[in-house]
C-alpha positions, 0 to 999 in steps of 0.5 A, a space after each residue: 503505436 497509439 493503440 499499444 500506448 492506449 492499452 497500457 495507459 490504465 489507472 494505477 500505472 505510473 508515467 513520465 515524460 515531457 508532458 508532465 514535470 514529474 512522475 504521475 500516477 494515473 487515476 483516470 483515462 477516458 477517450 476525448 475525441 481525437 485525444 484522451 483525458 488523463 487525470 493523475 496525481 504526481 509525486 508531490 501530490 499535485 493533481 494533473 487534468 490534461 487532454 492529450 492529443 493522440 500525436 503527443 502520446 508517443 512522448 509518454 514513458 511508462 515507469 516499471 513498478 517493482 513487483 514482489 516475486 518472493 515466497 508469499 508464506 514467508 512474507 506473511 510470517 514476517 508480517 505476523 512476527 512484526 505484528 506480534 512483536 509490537 502488539 504488547 505495546 498497545 494491549 498489555 493483555 494481548 497474550 490472552 486475546 489470542 489464547 484458547 482459554 477464558 481466564 477469570 478476573 481474579 486470575 488476571 489480577 494475580 498474574 498481571 498486577 502481582 506476579 509479573 511485577 515481582 523479580 522472581 516467581 
């Protein structure tokens, strides 16, 4: 039983139990004689540095983390759509930065400073 817990107790796992007042994200685990030294960060951003004897390891419960089992291509498209939807707020010339043309300065001035400001083109 202790061996199984030690195999699962790795950095980036989330644990809870009577040893901690909150869920803890494990940052480091190393052997320490007949115990382990565990360093972790709680949900409240408090750091925990504990030496846990092997007989107390059974009090640790592992919290299952959510996984994403969706279509990676659709996720990438959704993120890209969100990025493009917000990009113009930070860069008014964004459409030109992804275009395959090199506009001349007088063309930029005509489009962005004149044509786009009039009601009809």
